[in-house]
BALOBA-1460 file (C-alpha; in Angstrom, 3 decimals):
// residues 86
<rec num="1" residu="m" x="9.700" y="-3.350" z="4.172"/>
<rec num="2" residu="a" x="12.942" y="-2.797" z="2.322"/>
<rec num="3" residu="e" x="11.510" y="-4.836" z="-0.658"/>
<rec num="4" residu="a" x="8.302" y="-2.741" z="-0.689"/>
<rec num="5" residu="r" x="10.178" y="0.512" z="-0.447"/>
<rec num="6" residu="a" x="12.489" y="-0.565" z="-3.280"/>
<rec num="7" residu="w" x="9.518" y="-1.556" z="-5.391"/>
<rec num="8" residu="a" x="7.818" y="1.796" z="-4.852"/>
<rec num="9" residu="e" x="10.982" y="3.594" z="-5.672"/>
<rec num="10" residu="e" x="11.462" y="1.594" z="-8.914"/>
<rec num="11" residu="n" x="7.887" y="2.002" z="-9.869"/>
<rec num="12" residu="p" x="6.814" y="5.534" z="-8.923"/>
<rec num="13" residu="g" x="3.818" y="5.701" z="-11.336"/>
<rec num="14" residu="a" x="2.464" y="2.441" z="-10.164"/>
<rec num="15" residu="w" x="2.970" y="3.388" z="-6.483"/>
<rec num="16" residu="e" x="1.127" y="6.727" z="-6.987"/>
<rec num="17" residu="y" x="-1.602" y="4.835" z="-8.816"/>
<rec num="18" residu="m" x="-1.922" y="2.641" z="-5.758"/>
<rec num="19" residu="l" x="-2.086" y="5.598" z="-3.333"/>
<rec num="20" residu="d" x="-4.630" y="7.440" z="-5.386"/>
<rec num="21" residu="n" x="-6.799" y="4.451" z="-5.582"/>
<rec num="22" residu="a" x="-6.435" y="3.789" z="-1.860"/>
<rec num="23" residu="e" x="-7.766" y="7.259" z="-1.167"/>
<rec num="24" residu="r" x="-10.600" y="6.783" z="-3.644"/>
<rec num="25" residu="l" x="-11.534" y="3.450" z="-2.005"/>
<rec num="26" residu="a" x="-11.068" y="4.872" z="1.569"/>
<rec num="27" residu="s" x="-13.839" y="7.264" z="0.883"/>
<rec num="28" residu="r" x="-16.120" y="4.334" z="0.431"/>
<rec num="29" residu="g" x="-15.020" y="2.229" z="3.332"/>
<rec num="30" residu="y" x="-11.882" y="0.250" z="4.124"/>
<rec num="31" residu="v" x="-9.046" y="-0.433" z="1.751"/>
<rec num="32" residu="s" x="-7.410" y="-3.745" z="0.946"/>
<rec num="33" residu="a" x="-3.705" y="-3.681" z="0.175"/>
<rec num="34" residu="n" x="-4.019" y="-6.961" z="-1.653"/>
<rec num="35" residu="y" x="-6.762" y="-5.443" z="-3.901"/>
<rec num="36" residu="l" x="-4.478" y="-2.608" z="-4.727"/>
<rec num="37" residu="v" x="-1.681" y="-4.998" z="-5.672"/>
<rec num="38" residu="h" x="-4.080" y="-6.799" z="-7.996"/>
<rec num="39" residu="m" x="-5.274" y="-3.524" z="-9.564"/>
<rec num="40" residu="v" x="-1.632" y="-2.611" z="-10.307"/>
<rec num="41" residu="r" x="-0.985" y="-6.009" z="-11.824"/>
<rec num="42" residu="n" x="-4.176" y="-6.189" z="-13.878"/>
<rec num="43" residu="e" x="-4.630" y="-2.594" z="-15.039"/>
<rec num="44" residu="l" x="-0.988" y="-1.375" z="-15.308"/>
<rec num="45" residu="r" x="0.566" y="-4.861" z="-16.033"/>
<rec num="46" residu="v" x="3.321" y="-4.149" z="-13.473"/>
<rec num="47" residu="p" x="4.568" y="-7.132" z="-11.424"/>
<rec num="48" residu="v" x="4.253" y="-6.702" z="-7.652"/>
<rec num="49" residu="p" x="5.457" y="-9.196" z="-5.022"/>
<rec num="50" residu="n" x="2.545" y="-10.571" z="-2.833"/>
<rec num="51" residu="s" x="4.854" y="-10.360" z="0.202"/>
<rec num="52" residu="c" x="4.793" y="-6.455" z="-0.009"/>
<rec num="53" residu="s" x="1.046" y="-6.005" z="0.685"/>
<rec num="54" residu="p" x="1.440" y="-5.475" z="4.499"/>
<rec num="55" residu="a" x="4.321" y="-3.048" z="3.997"/>
<rec num="56" residu="f" x="2.240" y="-1.144" z="1.364"/>
<rec num="57" residu="a" x="-0.573" y="-0.586" z="3.753"/>
<rec num="58" residu="r" x="1.886" y="0.947" z="6.340"/>
<rec num="59" residu="m" x="3.767" y="2.948" z="3.760"/>
<rec num="60" residu="a" x="0.488" y="4.416" z="2.460"/>
<rec num="61" residu="a" x="-0.448" y="5.491" z="5.979"/>
<rec num="62" residu="e" x="3.001" y="6.919" z="6.439"/>
<rec num="63" residu="q" x="2.993" y="8.935" z="3.238"/>
<rec num="64" residu="r" x="-0.732" y="9.974" z="3.260"/>
<rec num="65" residu="p" x="-1.876" y="10.319" z="6.845"/>
<rec num="66" residu="r" x="-5.526" y="10.638" z="5.802"/>
<rec num="67" residu="l" x="-5.238" y="6.799" z="4.967"/>
<rec num="68" residu="r" x="-4.413" y="5.997" z="8.581"/>
<rec num="69" residu="g" x="-7.123" y="3.623" z="9.722"/>
<rec num="70" residu="a" x="-8.296" y="2.888" z="6.193"/>
<rec num="71" residu="f" x="-6.554" y="-0.454" z="6.083"/>
<rec num="72" residu="r" x="-7.477" y="-3.387" z="8.272"/>
<rec num="73" residu="t" x="-4.012" y="-4.500" z="9.373"/>
<rec num="74" residu="h" x="-2.812" y="-7.373" z="11.535"/>
<rec num="75" residu="a" x="0.463" y="-7.880" z="13.220"/>
<rec num="76" residu="s" x="3.212" y="-8.112" z="10.596"/>
<rec num="77" residu="m" x="6.932" y="-8.485" z="10.360"/>
<rec num="78" residu="t" x="6.752" y="-4.954" z="8.740"/>
<rec num="79" residu="d" x="5.621" y="-3.370" z="11.973"/>
<rec num="80" residu="g" x="8.254" y="-1.107" z="13.543"/>
<rec num="81" residu="f" x="9.687" y="0.056" z="10.198"/>
<rec num="82" residu="t" x="7.405" y="3.228" z="10.173"/>
<rec num="83" residu="e" x="5.814" y="5.503" z="12.665"/>
<rec num="84" residu="a" x="2.522" y="5.350" z="10.913"/>
<rec num="85" residu="v" x="-0.206" y="3.251" z="12.359"/>
<rec num="86" residu="s" x="-2.727" y="2.354" z="9.737"/>
């Protein structure tokens, strides 16, 4: 979680891009955090660690409550670092 939060803080534009696309995709069904990571890599050319995907899903639900339930999450080591349940 700390790595994902640090990445989001260091890359605020890419993080907002990820959140905005999560909302767009959520309106069509569920959202894949891995897909969002690849979008940022491919479209913005910003490096993103694969290990951050589970944390990104939880952070997105924490920061934008309307995304709660949009991600299909499984038990993760990142659980317990946020109050949000995606």
